[in-house]
C-alpha positions in Angstrom: 33.8 16.0 26.5 37.5 16.5 26.7 39.6 13.3 28.4 41.3 13.3 31.6 44.7 13.8 31.4 47.0 10.7 32.5 48.4 12.1 36.0 52.3 12.2 36.3 53.9 9.3 38.4 53.3 10.1 42.2 56.6 10.3 44.8 57.4 7.7 46.4 57.6 9.2 49.6 54.0 10.5 49.9 52.5 8.4 52.5 50.2 5.2 51.8 47.0 6.5 52.9 47.4 9.7 50.2 48.4 7.5 47.5 45.2 5.1 48.1 43.0 8.2 48.4 44.5 9.6 45.2 43.8 6.3 43.4 40.2 6.2 45.0 39.8 9.8 43.4 41.1 9.0 39.8 38.9 5.8 39.5 36.0 8.2 40.4 36.8 10.7 37.9 37.1 8.0 35.4 33.5 6.2 36.5 32.2 9.8 36.6 33.2 10.9 33.3 32.0 7.5 31.3 28.8 8.2 33.4 28.7 12.0 31.7 29.6 10.4 27.9 26.7 8.3 28.3 24.1 11.0 29.4 25.6 13.5 26.9 24.8 11.0 23.9 21.4 10.0 25.5 20.4 14.0 26.2 21.1 14.0 22.3 19.1 10.8 21.2 16.1 12.5 23.0 16.7 16.3 22.0 16.6 14.6 18.4 13.4 12.9 19.2 12.1 15.8 20.5 12.7 17.9 17.5 11.1 15.6 15.1 8.3 17.2 13.0 7.0 16.2 9.5 9.7 18.2 7.6 12.6 15.8 8.8 10.7 12.7 10.1 7.6 10.5 8.6 5.7 12.0 11.0 2.5 13.8 9.4 2.0 17.8 9.3 -0.9 17.5 12.0 0.9 16.0 14.3 3.1 19.5 14.3 3.5 21.5 17.3 2.0 25.0 17.3 5.5 26.4 17.8 7.1 24.6 14.6 7.1 26.1 11.5 5.4 25.4 8.4 7.6 24.8 5.2 8.4 27.9 3.7 6.7 28.0 0.4 8.5 27.3 -2.9 9.8 30.5 -4.6 7.7 31.3 -8.1 9.5 29.7 -11.0 8.1 32.0 -13.3 6.2 29.2 -15.6 2.3 29.4 -16.2 0.4 26.6 -14.6 -0.6 23.8 -16.8 1.6 22.4 -19.9 4.4 24.0 -20.3 5.9 24.8 -24.2 7.9 21.9 -26.0 6.3 19.2 -23.4 5.6 16.3 -25.2 1.9 15.7 -26.3 -0.4 13.4 -25.3 -3.0 11.7 -27.0 -5.7 9.0 -26.2 -4.8 5.5 -27.8 -6.9 4.7 -30.9 -8.7 1.8 -30.2 -10.4 -0.7 -32.9 -13.3 0.6 -34.2 -16.8 -0.9 -33.8 -18.5 1.7 -36.3 -16.9 3.9 -39.0 -18.2 6.8 -40.6 -16.8 8.4 -43.6 -17.5 11.9 -43.8 -16.4 13.5 -47.2 -17.0 17.4 -47.8 -19.4 17.7 -51.0 -18.0 21.3 -52.4 -14.8 23.0 -52.4 -14.7 25.7 -49.8 -13.1 28.1 -51.9 -15.0 28.1 -55.4 -17.7 25.7 -54.2 -17.0 23.5 -57.1 -18.3 19.4 -56.6 -15.9 17.2 -54.9 -15.8 13.6 -55.4 -12.8 10.4 -54.5 -11.9 9.2 -51.2 -8.8 10.6 -49.2 -5.9 7.6 -48.9 -5.1 8.9 -45.3 -8.3 10.4 -43.7 -7.7 12.6 -40.3 -9.2 10.0 -37.3 -11.4 11.3 -34.6 -12.5 8.9 -32.2 -15.6 9.4 -29.9 -15.2 6.7 -26.6 -18.5 5.4 -25.8 -19.7 3.1 -22.9 -22.2 0.7 -24.4 -25.4 0.9 -22.8 -25.7 -2.1 -19.6 -28.5 -4.6 -19.2 -28.3 -7.3 -16.9 -28.0 -10.3 -18.1 -31.0 -12.9 -16.7 -30.3 -16.7 -16.9 -33.3 -18.2 -15.3 -33.6 -21.4 -13.9 -36.7 -23.4 -13.9 -36.2 -26.3 -11.5 -38.9 -29.0 -12.1 -40.7 -31.2 -9.7 -41.7 -34.5 -11.4 -43.4 -37.7 -9.6 -41.9 -41.0 -10.0 -44.7 -43.3 -11.5 -43.1 -46.3 -10.3 -43.5 -45.0 -6.3 -45.1 -41.6 -6.4 -42.2 -39.7 -4.9 -41.9 -36.3 -6.3 -38.0 -35.1 -6.8 -37.0 -31.6 -7.7 -34.0 -30.4 -9.7 -31.3 -28.2 -7.8 -29.9 -25.1 -8.7 -26.1 -25.5 -9.8 -24.1 -24.2 -7.1 -22.3 -21.9 -9.2 -26.0 -20.1 -9.5 -26.9 -20.6 -5.9 -26.4 -16.6 -4.8 -28.5 -15.2 -7.9 -25.8 -13.4 -9.0 -22.8 -14.5 -11.9 -19.0 -14.6 -11.4 -18.9 -11.1 -13.8 -21.6 -9.3 -10.9 -19.3 -10.6 -8.3 -16.1 -9.7 -9.3 -17.4 -6.0 -10.1 -18.7 -6.2 -6.4 -15.3 -7.2 -4.9 -13.6 -4.4 -7.0 -15.8 -1.6 -5.9 -15.6 -2.8 -2.2 -12.1 -3.8 -2.2 -9.7 -2.2 -4.3 -12.0 1.0 -4.5 -13.3 1.3 -1.2 -16.4 2.3 -1.4 -19.6 1.3 1.0 -21.4 -1.6 0.7 -24.9 1.2 0.3 -22.6 3.1 -2.2 -22.1 -0.2 -4.3 -25.9 -1.1 -4.3 -26.4 2.2 -5.2 -24.1 1.9 -8.2 -25.4 -1.2 -9.4 -29.2 -0.4 -9.4 -27.9 3.1 -11.0 -25.4 2.1 -13.6 -26.5 -1.9 -14.7 -29.8 -1.7 -13.5 -29.4 -4.2 -11.4 -31.2 -4.5 -7.5 -27.8 -5.6 -5.1 -28.8 -5.7 -1.4 -25.9 -4.1 0.7 -26.4 -7.4 2.6 -25.8 -9.5 -0.8 -23.0 -7.1 -1.2 -21.5 -8.6 1.8 -22.4 -12.3 0.5 -20.2 -11.8 -2.6 -17.2 -9.9 -0.7 -17.1 -13.2 1.6 -17.4 -15.7 -1.5 -15.0 -13.8 -3.4 -12.5 -13.9 -0.3 -12.7 -17.6 -0.2 -12.2 -18.1 -4.1 -8.9 -16.0 -3.8 -7.6 -17.2 -0.5 -5.5 -19.7 -2.2 -4.0 -17.3 -4.3 -3.1 -15.2 -1.4 -1.2 -18.0 0.2 0.8 -18.6 -3.0 1.6 -15.1 -3.5 2.7 -15.3 0.5 4.7 -18.3 0.4 6.4 -16.6 -2.9 7.3 -13.5 -1.2 8.9 -15.4 1.8 11.6 -16.4 -0.3 12.1 -13.5 -2.0 14.3 -10.4 -1.5 11.6 -7.6 -0.2 11.0 -4.1 1.2 8.8 -4.6 4.4 6.5 -1.9 5.9 3.8 -2.0 8.2 0.4 0.9 8.7 -2.1 1.9 10.5 -5.7 0.1 9.2 -8.9 1.1 10.6 -12.1 -1.0 9.9 -14.7 0.6 11.2 -13.9 1.6 14.6 -11.2 -1.6 14.9 -7.9 -0.7 14.9 -5.3 -2.9 12.9 -2.2 -2.7 11.0 -1.6 -3.4 7.2 2.2 -5.6 6.6 3.3 -5.6 3.4 6.2 -7.6 1.8 7.0 -5.9 -1.7 9.2 -8.1 -3.9 9.9 -7.4 -8.0 7.0 -9.4 -9.1 4.5 -10.0 -6.2 3.3 -8.1 -3.4 2.2 -9.5 -0.1 -0.6 -8.1 2.1 -1.4 -9.1 5.4 -3.8 -7.6 7.9 -3.3 -8.1 12.1 -4.2 -7.1 15.4 -0.6 -6.0 16.1 2.0 -4.1 15.6 4.7 -6.5 16.7 6.5 -9.4 16.0 4.0 -11.9 15.7 2.8 -10.3 13.3 5.8 -10.2 11.5 6.8 -13.4 11.7 3.4 -14.2 10.1 4.5 -12.3 6.9 7.8 -13.6 6.7 7.8 -16.8 8.4 11.0 -18.4 7.6 12.8 -16.0 5.5 16.3 -15.4 5.0 16.1 -13.5 2.2 17.3 -9.8 2.4 14.7 -7.1 3.9 14.8 -3.5 2.9 13.1 -1.6 6.3 12.5 1.3 7.8 14.6 0.2 11.2 10.9 -0.2 13.6 12.4 -2.0 16.3 10.3 -5.3 14.9 13.1 -5.8 12.5 16.1 -5.0 15.0 16.4 -8.9 15.4 17.4 -9.2 11.5 20.7 -8.2 11.4 21.7 -9.7 14.7 20.0 -13.3 14.1 20.5 -14.0 11.1 23.7 -13.8 9.4 22.7 -14.5 5.9 19.8 -12.0 6.3 21.6 -8.6 7.1 19.0 -6.2 7.7 19.0 -3.2 4.8 17.8 0.3 5.6 15.6 2.5 3.2 18.0 5.2 2.4 15.3 7.7 2.0 14.0 7.3 6.0 18.0 7.2 6.5 18.5 11.0 5.0 15.8 12.3 7.0 
């Protein structure tokens, strides 16, 4: 908005009432000018927020309004699909063989003369196969013996590590399938039966999950403590478990990544993730992070460049 020019000095012969009235008008104009400037800035911010879509923000395409035009298709490059001429060749990594089968031609392919000898550098072709998997079953036979002195019977007890009926490798596979692979309980149970020939009920899958979580809890706590002392990229995203809504928080450092699941996206969840941290934080400027630059002088918040460009 064009600033109001400074008025010239008022003539000295004006009545005092007129001078006072002019001064009131000048103050009113200055106040209204400031209000218009602030409202103009606010309107620009609201229009920018209203015009956000999947092409200029982090919003998904499904949230775009009907009038938003989809991104234009990329012009054809003239290249065919697949690998381009001259691209680096990709081959399987050769593994140490468990079995070697030497293949030698018996006759010349041109004149059929018999061939003998060895090739010092034969061409190698490997076939990778998964071995037949059968469960390794350890049976504990708990004997009950009677004391010859007092007649009391005493039974041996199953070791604690064998209490669930499944060993550590089976427990680890179940945890990976339901955790990293996000396979359901019934799907995990079916996979154990189909691939390993191992009966495993969905209820037992849950039990093995809980046992794994308890075993990994100290490791997860150590990772969280470590990340609090390191510069980190911090972010949060929606997380659903069944019908329950939560938020997955992450702190990414150079060597360790820490995750937390909380029911809130607010400050309390951030404090759980980065409690007491004075390191540098790189964020997407979500409001929960705005306190970093103002309340922690030694921890000035940094902004993700990719998000700033959007």
